[in-house]
C-alpha positions as YAML, in Angstrom:
chain: A
units: angstrom
residues:
- id: 1
  name: MET
  ca: [34.27, -1.51, -23.29]
- id: 2
  name: SER
  ca: [34.50, -1.90, -19.53]
- id: 3
  name: ARG
  ca: [33.86, 1.82, -19.04]
- id: 4
  name: ILE
  ca: [30.62, 1.49, -20.99]
- id: 5
  name: ARG
  ca: [29.54, -1.48, -18.85]
- id: 6
  name: ALA
  ca: [30.40, 0.40, -15.66]
- id: 7
  name: ALA
  ca: [28.41, 3.42, -16.81]
- id: 8
  name: TYR
  ca: [25.48, 1.18, -17.75]
- id: 9
  name: ARG
  ca: [25.58, -0.54, -14.34]
- id: 10
  name: ASN
  ca: [25.63, 2.82, -12.55]
- id: 11
  name: TYR
  ca: [22.73, 4.01, -14.70]
- id: 12
  name: ASN
  ca: [20.68, 0.88, -13.92]
- id: 13
  name: LYS
  ca: [21.56, 1.19, -10.25]
- id: 14
  name: GLY
  ca: [20.20, 4.76, -10.18]
- id: 15
  name: ILE
  ca: [17.01, 3.89, -12.07]
- id: 16
  name: SER
  ca: [16.22, 0.85, -9.94]
- id: 17
  name: SER
  ca: [16.83, 2.83, -6.75]
- id: 18
  name: ILE
  ca: [14.47, 5.55, -7.94]
- id: 19
  name: MET
  ca: [11.82, 2.98, -8.90]
- id: 20
  name: ILE
  ca: [12.12, 1.25, -5.52]
- id: 21
  name: GLN
  ca: [11.64, 4.55, -3.71]
- id: 22
  name: PHE
  ca: [8.74, 5.51, -5.98]
- id: 23
  name: PHE
  ca: [6.80, 2.33, -5.27]
- id: 24
  name: LYS
  ca: [7.60, 2.53, -1.57]
- id: 25
  name: GLN
  ca: [6.21, 6.07, -1.48]
- id: 26
  name: LEU
  ca: [3.20, 5.07, -3.61]
- id: 27
  name: SER
  ca: [2.34, 2.25, -1.23]
- id: 28
  name: LEU
  ca: [2.66, 4.61, 1.74]
- id: 29
  name: PHE
  ca: [0.53, 7.27, 0.04]
- id: 30
  name: SER
  ca: [-2.22, 4.79, -0.77]
- id: 31
  name: PHE
  ca: [-1.97, 3.21, 2.70]
- id: 32
  name: PHE
  ca: [-2.48, 6.57, 4.40]
- id: 33
  name: GLY
  ca: [-5.16, 7.42, 1.86]
- id: 34
  name: LEU
  ca: [-7.03, 4.30, 2.92]
- id: 35
  name: MET
  ca: [-6.70, 5.30, 6.57]
- id: 36
  name: VAL
  ca: [-8.03, 8.80, 5.91]
- id: 37
  name: THR
  ca: [-10.85, 7.42, 3.77]
- id: 38
  name: LEU
  ca: [-11.93, 5.06, 6.53]
- id: 39
  name: ILE
  ca: [-11.78, 7.82, 9.15]
- id: 40
  name: CYS
  ca: [-13.87, 10.16, 6.99]
- id: 41
  name: TRP
  ca: [-16.32, 7.41, 6.08]
- id: 42
  name: ILE
  ca: [-16.92, 6.40, 9.68]
- id: 43
  name: THR
  ca: [-17.08, 9.91, 11.13]
- id: 44
  name: LEU
  ca: [-18.68, 11.90, 8.29]
- id: 45
  name: GLY
  ca: [-20.73, 9.27, 6.45]
- id: 46
  name: GLU
  ca: [-24.48, 8.97, 6.85]
- id: 47
  name: HIS
  ca: [-25.33, 6.46, 9.56]
- id: 48
  name: SER
  ca: [-28.19, 5.74, 11.94]
- id: 49
  name: SER
  ca: [-28.42, 7.62, 15.21]
- id: 50
  name: ASN
  ca: [-27.27, 4.63, 17.29]
- id: 51
  name: TYR
  ca: [-24.13, 4.08, 15.21]
- id: 52
  name: PRO
  ca: [-21.10, 3.42, 17.50]
- id: 53
  name: VAL
  ca: [-18.50, 5.64, 15.83]
- id: 54
  name: ALA
  ca: [-15.69, 4.93, 18.29]
- id: 55
  name: ALA
  ca: [-16.15, 1.18, 18.05]
- id: 56
  name: TRP
  ca: [-16.12, 1.23, 14.25]
- id: 57
  name: LEU
  ca: [-12.99, 3.40, 14.22]
- id: 58
  name: ILE
  ca: [-11.25, 0.85, 16.43]
- id: 59
  name: ILE
  ca: [-12.45, -2.09, 14.34]
- id: 60
  name: ALA
  ca: [-11.51, -0.49, 11.01]
- id: 61
  name: LEU
  ca: [-8.20, 1.15, 11.89]
- id: 62
  name: THR
  ca: [-6.55, -1.22, 14.36]
- id: 63
  name: PRO
  ca: [-5.52, -3.76, 11.68]
- id: 64
  name: LEU
  ca: [-3.89, -0.93, 9.73]
- id: 65
  name: LEU
  ca: [-1.69, 0.04, 12.67]
- id: 66
  name: PHE
  ca: [0.14, -3.30, 12.80]
- id: 67
  name: PRO
  ca: [2.14, -2.93, 9.55]
- id: 68
  name: LEU
  ca: [2.69, 0.82, 9.91]
- id: 69
  name: ARG
  ca: [6.22, 0.72, 11.36]
- id: 70
  name: GLY
  ca: [7.49, -1.82, 8.83]
- id: 71
  name: LEU
  ca: [6.00, 0.11, 5.92]
- id: 72
  name: LEU
  ca: [7.61, 3.34, 7.06]
- id: 73
  name: HIS
  ca: [10.99, 1.60, 7.31]
- id: 74
  name: GLY
  ca: [10.56, -0.09, 3.91]
- id: 75
  name: LYS
  ca: [10.73, -3.70, 5.10]
- id: 76
  name: PRO
  ca: [9.84, -6.09, 2.25]
- id: 77
  name: TYR
  ca: [8.32, -8.73, 4.54]
- id: 78
  name: THR
  ca: [5.91, -6.16, 5.98]
- id: 79
  name: HIS
  ca: [4.97, -5.03, 2.48]
- id: 80
  name: ALA
  ca: [4.23, -8.67, 1.62]
- id: 81
  name: TRP
  ca: [1.77, -9.33, 4.41]
- id: 82
  name: THR
  ca: [0.25, -5.86, 4.06]
- id: 83
  name: GLY
  ca: [-0.82, -7.01, 0.61]
- id: 84
  name: PHE
  ca: [-2.82, -9.79, 2.22]
- id: 85
  name: LEU
  ca: [-4.35, -7.29, 4.64]
- id: 86
  name: MET
  ca: [-5.39, -5.07, 1.74]
- id: 87
  name: LEU
  ca: [-7.42, -7.92, 0.28]
- id: 88
  name: LEU
  ca: [-9.76, -7.69, 3.28]
- id: 89
  name: TYR
  ca: [-10.31, -3.97, 2.73]
- id: 90
  name: PHE
  ca: [-10.75, -4.58, -0.99]
- id: 91
  name: ALA
  ca: [-13.43, -7.20, -0.33]
- id: 92
  name: HIS
  ca: [-15.18, -4.87, 2.12]
- id: 93
  name: GLY
  ca: [-15.14, -2.00, -0.36]
- id: 94
  name: VAL
  ca: [-16.45, -4.12, -3.23]
- id: 95
  name: GLY
  ca: [-19.24, -5.41, -0.99]
- id: 96
  name: GLU
  ca: [-20.20, -1.88, -0.02]
- id: 97
  name: VAL
  ca: [-20.11, -0.65, -3.63]
- id: 98
  name: TYR
  ca: [-22.23, -3.58, -4.76]
- id: 99
  name: SER
  ca: [-24.81, -3.33, -1.98]
- id: 100
  name: SER
  ca: [-25.20, 0.45, -2.06]
- id: 101
  name: GLN
  ca: [-28.24, 1.86, -3.85]
- id: 102
  name: VAL
  ca: [-26.43, 5.08, -4.80]
- id: 103
  name: PHE
  ca: [-22.82, 5.87, -5.66]
- id: 104
  name: ASP
  ca: [-20.72, 5.87, -2.50]
- id: 105
  name: ILE
  ca: [-17.43, 7.75, -2.84]
- id: 106
  name: TYR
  ca: [-15.98, 6.30, 0.36]
- id: 107
  name: ALA
  ca: [-16.44, 2.70, -0.74]
- id: 108
  name: SER
  ca: [-14.97, 3.49, -4.16]
- id: 109
  name: LEU
  ca: [-11.96, 5.17, -2.57]
- id: 110
  name: GLU
  ca: [-11.51, 2.16, -0.29]
- id: 111
  name: VAL
  ca: [-11.35, -0.12, -3.33]
- id: 112
  name: LEU
  ca: [-8.98, 2.25, -5.14]
- id: 113
  name: PHE
  ca: [-6.57, 2.73, -2.23]
- id: 114
  name: SER
  ca: [-6.52, -0.95, -1.28]
- id: 115
  name: CYS
  ca: [-5.73, -1.90, -4.90]
- id: 116
  name: MET
  ca: [-3.03, 0.76, -5.09]
- id: 117
  name: THR
  ca: [-1.43, -0.40, -1.83]
- id: 118
  name: PHE
  ca: [-1.55, -4.04, -2.91]
- id: 119
  name: SER
  ca: [-0.04, -3.36, -6.34]
- id: 120
  name: ALA
  ca: [2.62, -0.92, -5.16]
- id: 121
  name: SER
  ca: [3.70, -3.27, -2.38]
- id: 122
  name: ILE
  ca: [4.06, -6.19, -4.78]
- id: 123
  name: VAL
  ca: [6.13, -4.14, -7.23]
- id: 124
  name: PHE
  ca: [8.25, -2.76, -4.37]
- id: 125
  name: ILE
  ca: [8.99, -6.28, -3.13]
- id: 126
  name: ARG
  ca: [9.94, -7.48, -6.61]
- id: 127
  name: LEU
  ca: [12.20, -4.53, -7.42]
- id: 128
  name: ASN
  ca: [13.81, -4.65, -3.98]
- id: 129
  name: ALA
  ca: [14.55, -8.37, -4.36]
- id: 130
  name: LYS
  ca: [16.12, -7.79, -7.79]
- id: 131
  name: GLU
  ca: [18.26, -4.99, -6.39]
- id: 132
  name: LEU
  ca: [19.43, -7.11, -3.45]
- id: 133
  name: LYS
  ca: [20.24, -9.97, -5.81]
- id: 134
  name: ARG
  ca: [22.18, -7.63, -8.08]
- id: 135
  name: LEU
  ca: [24.15, -6.23, -5.14]
- id: 136
  name: LYS
  ca: [24.90, -9.72, -3.87]
- id: 137
  name: ASN
  ca: [26.19, -10.79, -7.32]
- id: 138
  name: ASN
  ca: [28.37, -7.66, -7.56]
- id: 139
  name: GLU
  ca: [29.98, -8.40, -4.19]
- id: 140
  name: ALA
  ca: [30.88, -11.96, -5.13]
...
């Protein structure tokens, strides 16, 4: 019976590790997708002739640079406060979608990527905490 439990524990350990990595990668993918969307929107989108492109790039992308290192290293605390940061981009995207007269792909992608980053970060934090708790209980 103990061999079955050991095999089951090893199986769960492998699955949870794969899930943790999946959601880490998903949050990174959506985070970089949001960055690329903002860059394309600001540089390629239709704006007036006196639109300060460089200033808007700085305003839009600087907040995204702060959590970058922690996200790349998979730090749960950074994933947590990145979720709060994504709420600002979500609110901006919803406002742009609502106020636009025609369908705007950039605003829709901003909403999509900010939701994906928020959700993937939350799931990553939860799974990572469960895994750390499980490892701590196995050591004791």
